[in-house]
N, C-alpha and C positions, 0 to 999 in steps of 0.2 A: 476460446481456449487455444493454446498452442504457443509456439516459440515466436520470438520477435523477428520481424522482417528486416532487421538492420543489415544483415549480410546482403540481402537482395538489393537494398537501397544503395549500399556501398558500390555494388557492381554497376548499378545504373549511373551513379555519379561518375564512375570511371569512364563509362561510355560517353557521356556528354562532355567530359573533360577532354577526351581524345578527339572528339569531333571539333571542339572549340579550338584546340591547338592546330588541327588541320586547317581550319578556316584562316587562322591568323598567319600561319606560314604561307598559305596560298596567297594571302593579300600582301605580305611583306616582301617576298622574294620576286624579283623580276629580272628581265634581261635574258638574252640567249645563253650567256655564259653560265647562268645558274639553273637553266631549264632542267638539265639532267638531274642535278642534285634535288631540285624541288620535286621532280617526279618520283625519285627514289624515296624521298621523305613521305610523299603522299601515299605511295604504295605501302610503306612501312606502317603508316598511321591507319590505313584502311585495314591492314592485317590485324593491327592491335584492336581496332574497333570490332572487327569480326570475332576476335578472341574474347573480347569483353562481353559481347552479346552472347556468345556461347556459354561463358561462365555464368552470366546472369540467368540464362535458361536453366543451366544445371542447378544453380543455387535455388531457383524457384521450384524446381522439381524436388530437391532435397527438403525444402521447407514444407512443401505439400505433403511429402511422405512423413516428415516429423509430426506435422499437425494430425495427420490421420492416425499415426501410431499413438500419440498421446490421447486422442479422443477415444480410442478403443481401450487403451490400458487404464486410463484414469478411473473410469467407473468400476473396473474390476478391483482395483486397489482400495477404493473408498466405499464401495457399496455397503450400506447399513452399518458402517463403522461407528456412526454417532446416533444410532437408532434411539429415538425418544429423548435425546439430549436437548435441553433448552439453551439456546445460544442468543446472545444479544450483541449489538454493535454500539459502541460508544465513540462518537466523533468529538474530537477536541478542537473547537473552533469552526470546523467545517467537515463535510463528508462528500467528496466528489462522487458523482453518480456512477462513473466508470468503476470505482472501487466497490461500491455497493453491488453493482452488477456482477463483478468478479466473485464476490463473496457468495452471492446467491447461486451463481453457477457452480462454485466449488462445493456448496452444501447440498446441491440437488440430489446426488445419488447417495448421500450419507445417511439419510433418514433423520437428520437433525431438524429441529423446529427453530426458525428465526423468530423469536417471540417479541423482541423489542429493539427499537432503533432510536437513539437519542443523540442530538448534537448539542454539546455543552456550549453555552453562550460565551463568546469572547468578543470584546473585553468582558471580564466577569462583572456581572451586575451586582456589585457589593451592596449598593443602596437598596435595591429591590429585595435581595436576600435578607438584609437586615430588617426590612419592614415585615417580611413574612415571619421572621423569627424573633420579633421584638419582645415576646413574652416567654422566651426560652433562655437557656444559658448562653445563647449566641447573640444576646441583645446588644453587645458592644462590638459587633462585627466590623463596623466602619472604621474604628480607631484601633482595634486590637488585632494585630496580624496573627497572633497565636490562635485566635478564635477562627480565623479563615482556614488555617491548617487543620484544626480540629474538625471543622465543618466538612472540609474536603474528605478527610479520612472517614468520617461517619457516613457521608453520602456514598463513597465508594463501596464501603462495606454493605450498606443497606441496598444499594442497587443490585448486588449479587445475592444476598441472602434474604432480602425482604425487610420491610420496615415502613414506618409512616413518614419519615423525614423527606424522602424524595418527592412524595406527593404534596407535602406542605409547600415546597419551594419549586415545584415543577415548572411553573410559568416563567420564573426568573432564572432557573438553572439551565433550561434548555431553550435554544432558539427554535428548534422543531423536534418533535418526538412522536413516536407511534408505538402501539403495542404496550407491553407491560414488562416490568423488571421484577426481580426477586425470584428465589429458587432457581438460579441459573446454574448451568453445568459448564459454561464457558463464556468468555468475554473476548470480543474482537475489538481492538482499539485502533482508531485512525486519527492522525494528528494533521490538521490543516489550518494552521493559525492565520488569521487575517494579517496582511502585510502592513496595514495602515495604523497599527496600534503604536502608541507612544511608549517611551521607556517605562513609565510608571505602570501603565496598563499591561505591558508585556511582562513586567516583574510580577504583578499580581496574578496574571494568567499562569505563569510558570509555577508559582507557589501553589496555586489551587490545583493545577494539573498533577503536580508531584504528590500532593496530599491525596487526591482522588485515586491515583494509581496505587498508593500505599494502602489505602483502604481495600481496593480490589484484590491486590496480591496477598493481603493479610488473611483473606478467607481461604487461601490455598486452592482456589478454583482456577483451572487452567485459563491463562490469559495470554494473548498474542497481539503484538503491534504489527500492523501491516502497512505497506505502501507500494507504489508502482516503481518500476525501474527509472522512470522519468521524474519522480517526485523531487521538487526543489523548493526549499532546502530539504534535505533528508532528515527524518526524525528517528533514524535507527539508534543514534547515540542516546536520545531521550528514552527510548524503549529499553535499551540495555541498562541505563542508569536507574530505571524504575523496576528492574528485575523482571521484565517481561521477555518472553521469547519473541523473536521478530522474524518477519518475512519481507524481503525488499523487492520481490518480483511477483506480486499477487496476480498480475494479468496473465502470467504464464502457467502452464500446467504444473510445472515443478513447484512454483510458489503456492499454488492452490493445494497441492498435495502436502507441502510442508505445513501449511496452516491447519489442515485437517488433523495431521499427526500431532501438532502442537496442542490441539484441542483434546487429544488423547493422552497428553502428558509429556510429549517430547520437549526438551529444553534446549535452547541455543539460538544463534542468529543464523538464519538460513537465507540463501539467495545468491546473487551474482555480483554484488558490490564488494568492495574491498573490506567493508565492515562485517561481512558474513564469515561465519566459521566454516561453513560448507554449504553445498547446494541443497541437500536434503538431510533430514534426520534418519536415523536407523528405522527402516520400515518394519513396524511391528507385524508379527504374523497374524493373518486374518483369524478371527475367532472361528472355532470349529474346523 
């Protein structure tokens, strides 16, 4: 938990850049006529180097203070705010381990239960889904794109409120899954599409994802899409287009706080990227 160390890294880069320039100048300049100038430049660069080191130390101290502050304040703001709530994570295509770790860290003081984790298989296994549903109204899934949309909506809805459909197709719907779905109080969505999908596979995945999210949001259950500040490509536009609240800095304390309050009903796009409305939602007053 805590803020990014980018400022500290920037200072270190400045340190090494100054050192490199000093070495180059020392190597290029020669001769008695330029000795004085070279020495003046070297003294100046040494001074700059010392200043950069001092700034790096200062930023390191500020970063440590910020981390300590967030670690102390975060539990106070979130303690038992989601007491007894059943939360699930749905990964679209993939689910990076660092994102899962950030979610678990964020939920730890809230009293919420992380009851289910599922990673939706991409490319979508249309043939496998069709085989599972050959005796249902989705029998024509392979050739009828409308049925794929209808299936996605139905699955999204039943993942939240419960139903038999997700269990029927579980093996072909998810690439990996644990726990259980249904009777959920909140859904956390992560999108990490495989980069090696072809155009047709990508189009099918996009269609199915949109339908799945439509089913989820149709239940009026709080849902939030999350990613890290370094996620490439960003999925915030997809979350916004799917009527999900979003958080783009889930690895930071502010992002984790925003996610918790989104689970409490806060709406918007939160984080540090240009796509965000603001850093944090309005902090609801603690119960009691």
